[in-house]
C-alpha positions, 0 to 999 in steps of 0.5 A: 346227719341223714347217715347218723339217723340210718346208722341209729335205726339200723343199730336198734334194728339189730339190738332186737336179734340175737343174730349179726344178720335179721330174719326174716321175721324183723325183716317184715317188721322194718317199715319202707326206709329202714328196708331200704337203709339196710340194703344201702348199707349191705350193698356199700358192705360188698362194694368195700369187701371187693376191692379191698379184696382186689387190692389183696389179690394184687399183692399177693400176685406180687408176692406169687412173683416174688417166691417164684424168683425165689424159687428161682434160685432154690432150682439153681441147685437141680438146674446141672442136673435135669436144666430142660426141667427146670428152665420148663418149671421155672419159666411156666411159673412165671408166664402164669403168676406175671401175666396182666391178663392172669392178673385180670381174669383172677382179680378183677374177676373178684371185683365184681360182686353182682350188686352193680346193677341191681335197684336198692327197690328191686332188692326190696321186693325180692327180699318181701317176695321172698320172706312171703314163704314161711319156711324161709321166715328164720333165714337170715336178711343177708341170704335173702339178700344174697339169694335175690341177686342170684335170682336177679343175676341168672343164676338157676333155679336148680342151684338156688333151690337146692341152695335155699333146701340147705340154708333151710336145713341148716337153720333148722338143725345146725348140727347139719351146717358141720357138714359138707355142703353137696353140690349144686347142680350143673346149670 
């Protein structure tokens, strides 16, 4: 029953804004319960997305092995003329794609969304602090949650600041969003 109450509360909150994600203006009017419901929904959605991404990654890895095997058939026509190259190329492709550690390194990295060890209370406090800065009021809550996640997970302050300045510019002048995002400084 409580789940339906959250859905109704969140849909009422989203109905007040034209964006998919409310901004700091709306966030600052929310009750603690509504903030908690929003954070829980966002984190659960991110977790489900990570699970789907890992599943897709494993499927693509299997398809990649199939493509390499098919490529091996294609490369047979060149095997007589360039036997070392064809053998090396096929072997190299199979070695890279079908390794368990490749799947683990490549696919399972997707599973960690960065939200795992952060409490709802930390998110609420962090987003509240984020929106105390008047320059952040128009930034979507979804961005604020990711900003807090990155801050808690140790992203460098310089990189955080670069990303935040870009987001502010994008909100202030949407035309800047069509330009390429500058590289974040290395830590």
